N, C-alpha and C positions, 0 to 999 in steps of 0.2 A: 327337640319340639316335634319333629316328625314322628319319632318313636312314641311320645306321649299321644299324640293325635292317632296313631295306629291303635294303642290300646284303648283309647276312648271309643273309637269306631267299632273295633273288634267286640268290645264288651256290650256295647249298645246292640249291635246286630246278633250278638249270641244270646241275649236276654230272652227267656220264654215270653215275657210280657211283649216283646217287640213284634212279634208275628200275630199276636192276638189283638192288639190294639194300636191305633196310630199314636204316634209320638205327641206329646203336648206341644204347644207352640214354642214355648221356651226350650224344651229338650231338641225340638227340630232345629232351632237356631243354633244352639249348641253343637249339635252334630254337624250342621253345615259348616260352622266355623272350624271344627276339628278337620273336617275334610279338606277344606281350603288350606289350612296349614300343612296338612300332610303332603298336599301337591305342591305347595309353594316352594321356590327356590330362592331365599333371600339374598343369596349373592348376586342373582341375575335380576331381582325385581326392582323395577323403578319405584313402585308403590312403597316397598320396605324402605329404600333409601330416602325417599321422601319422608316417610313417617319418621325415621330415625333423626331426620334433620330438624323436624318441628316439634317433636313430642314433649320437649321441656319449654316450649314457647309460652309466653305470657300474652301473646296476642290472640283474641277470638278469631281474627280474620284467617290465621294459618289453619286452624282446624275446619273453618267453613270452606277454605279452598280444598282441603283433603275431602271433605264429605262431598262437595260438587264433583270432584273427579272420581271419587270411589265410594259412591253411596252404599254399596254393599261389600266394601273392601274387608281385608283382614283385621284392621284396626278401627272400623267404623264405631263400635260400641265404645271404644276407649275415646275415640275423638268426639263422639257426643257427649260423654260423661265430663271430659275435660272442658268442652265448650260451655257446658251448664255450669261448671265450677266456676269459670271465669266470668260468667253472666252474673252470677251470685255476688261476685266481688265488685260488681258495678260498672264492668265493661259493657259495650254496647251490645245489647241483645237483638237478634234479628227479629223483625216484625212477624208475628205469628198469624199468618193468613192461610186459609184453606187453599189446597192445590187448584191452581187456575186450569180452566179447560185449555188444552194444548191445541194451538194452531198447527197446521200440518208442517210448516217449517221447523217450530219448536220440537215437534215429534221427531222429525228427522234428524235434528241435532242431537237429541237424546239417544237415538239410535247409534249416531256416529260415536258418542262418548263411550257407549258399551262395546263398540267394535271400531277401534282406532283406525283400522286398515281400510275401512269403507270410504269410498270417494264421493265427493260432492262437487257440483259445478253450478255456477251462478248464471250462466248463459251458454248457448250452443257453441259460441266461439271462444269461451272462457276455459283456462287451464283447469283439469281436474284437480281436486285438492284432497288431502288426507289430514284427519285431525290427529295432532300430536299431544299426548297427554302431559300434564306437569310432571315435574320430577327434579332430581339432583344429580349432577354428574361431575366428574373431574376433567377440567378442560385444559388441553395443552399436552406437551409431552417433553421429555428429557431425551428422546432417542437420537436426535439429529441435529436440530439447529437451535442456537440460543433464543432466536426470536419466537419459538414455539413455547416459551416458558415464562415465568414459573407455572407449573400445574397449579391450578386453583379451583376450588369448588364453586360452582355456579347453581343457583336455585332458579328453575323455571316455575314460576308460581301459577301461571295461567296457560290453560291449554290454548294452541293456535292451529290454524290451518296452514299447510305448506304444499306448494305444487308436488303432484306425484311424480311429475317428470320435468325436465328443463323445458322453458317456453320453446314451442316449435315454430318452424317457418310458417306454418298454416296459421297459428295463433297471431304471430307477429303481423302477417299479412292482413288479418281482420282489422288489427289497429291502424295500419296504413290506409286500408280502403274506407274507414270510418273518419279519417283526419286526425286521429289521435297520435299517430307517428308519422313522421315525414321521411324517414330514411328507409330505403330498401337495401339491405346489404347483399353482396353477391353470394350465390349458393356455394355452399361447401359440402362436398361428399356426394353430391347427386341431386336428383330432382323431388324426391319424397317430400311431402309436406310434413312428415313426422320427424324429420330431422331437427335436432336443435338449432334455433336461430343463433348465428354467431357473427364475429366482426362488429361488436356493438361496444360502445363505451358505457361507463356509469350513467352518464346522463341520459343516454338512449333508454336504458332500463327504467329510469325514473319517469320518462315520458310514457312508457308503457303501463307502469302501475297507476299513473295518475289517469289514463284513459279507463283502465279497469275501475277505478273508484268512481269516476263519473258516470260509467255505463251502468254499474251494478248499485251504486250507493252504498258498498261495503268498504270496509278499511283495509284496502290492499296496500302493500309496501314490499320493500325488499327485506330478507330476513336479516336479522343482527348475525355477527360472527358467532356469537354463543349458541343462538337458537340453531343456525345451520350446523354447528359440529354436534349439538345434542341430537338433532334430527339424523345426522349421518352415523352417528354412533348407535343410535336406537337401542339403548341399554347396554351395549358392549363396552368392554374395557381393553380391547385388543387393538393391534396396529391397524387393522382393517375391519370393516363390519363383519366379515366372515372369519377372521382369526388373525394370527400373527405373521403369516406369510402370504405373499401374492400367489394366486392360484389361477390356472387357466380358465378362460370362459366366465370371468368375474367382472371385467371391466374393459374399456376400451382405452388402452394407453400404448406407448411405445414399449415393447418388451413384454406386454401381459399376454399376447396370443401369438400363435403361428398359424397362418400368415398374418403379418401386421396390417392393421388398417391405417391408411395415410390421411384419414380425415374423420369427421363426425359420423357416426351411423345413427339409424333411426333409434329413438328414445325407447327405452324399455327392452333392448335386445338382450340383456343380461339380467340375472335373478335380482328382485328387490331385496332391500334390506329388512330388518325387523319390524319397521314402520310401514313396509309396503311402499318405500320410495325407490325409484330407479335413478341409476347413474349419479349417485353422490360421491362415486369415485370414478373420475374419468369422464370421457366423451368431451363435454365443454367445461371450461372453467367457469366459475359462477361468481358473479359479483354479489357482494352483500353490501349492507349499508354503512359499515364502519370505516372510519378513517384509519390509515396504517399507523401502528405503533410498533417500535422495535422490540417490545417485549410485552408481557401481560401485568408488569408491575403497575399497580393502582388501577387495574381494569376493573369494569363493573362486575359485580357478582350476581346480579338480579336478572340476567339475560337480556338486558337492553343494549343497544348499539353504542360504541364508544366514538363519539363524534366530537368535532370542533368546527368553527366557522370557517369556510373556504379552505379546507384541507385540500392538497393537491394530489396526493396518492389514497387510493382506496383498496380495499382488500378483496382478492379473489381466493375462492376455496375450491377443493375437490380435485384439482388437476385436470388435465385434458388429454386427448388422443396423442399429443405430441409430447408429453412428459413421460418419464420413466416411472416404475412403480414407487420410488421414494415419495414422489410428489402426489401420490394418491392416497397416503395415509390419512386417516380420520384428523389427525392434528396438523396436518400440512397446511400452510398458508403462505400467500405471496402477495405482492403489490404490484399496482400498475397506476399510471397517471389517469386520473378520472376521465379526461377528455381525449384519450386516445383509443381508437378502435383498432382491434387485433383478431386475426382470423380463428383464434382459439377460444374466445371469450364470450360467454353468454350469461344465462341467468336463470333463476327460478323464482317464484313469487311466494309471499306470505299474506294471508287474510287473517285479521284479528277476529276471534271468536265473538 
């Protein structure tokens, strides 16, 4: 495909008429598509994997979701054609309304969609958020522990915002100051307000997201386990977000760096992953919404949390400063009693789009 696109581009640019007159609208669109195809790396592209998953779908909603996420994407023309075809068969057509005048917030969200690494924040004390696009990925691993399998495909159909960093001491302090959180955990690792807040149980994290929800009017919550792994991988299929081997100066863990850190360090001290998220590996272990299950057999495949009433054990992801590199793998998962505080455990938030 890349070779074909190169031929198309080369022929168009070499044509004598190309320099003499501007391309027609149709020819310009064709040339732009050819350039995009030439630049694309299908094996690494979330968009391509998402398209492969839905291209044979009989649901118009799948193609609307694709076009919402990738309005000028590689397969936008095919998606629109397929949507029209399904509408003619009697499925729900979308209302044809002229584009509404954008309010500033809507315009900002559109900018975020075109630039997923941009951050937004709903208040001065709120965590910065990054917009994560929809896509498809293989969740789990056969590398190490049986409870990390079976590997299964998960489809994230809706974009969502996730905390760029783990919730910090200062951000937690704002919740305490406004009465949303009652507990002040002991400091770990120093006095900096940009340290991740730790020594929290799952219920503490729920109080914080409830406070954010009330304060902002937005739908804050903990990430599901599958959302967390999708965000951590950021389109990669390797053991870690950066590759298959642990590398120095990538994460805060026991055995990651020399000299060793004996506690949490300020968030964002190491490079971000492909979604511009920090500390998805190491520093503080992170609570997610899900109950613990001993395998992924019968796990949801739609990105939702796997829960049941009054489960005693909840899931932690990402590993911590106190874990060795095995527990920082993108697929690594472990459990803890939901109502027990531990000095390595913190969290980050999700906000629904």
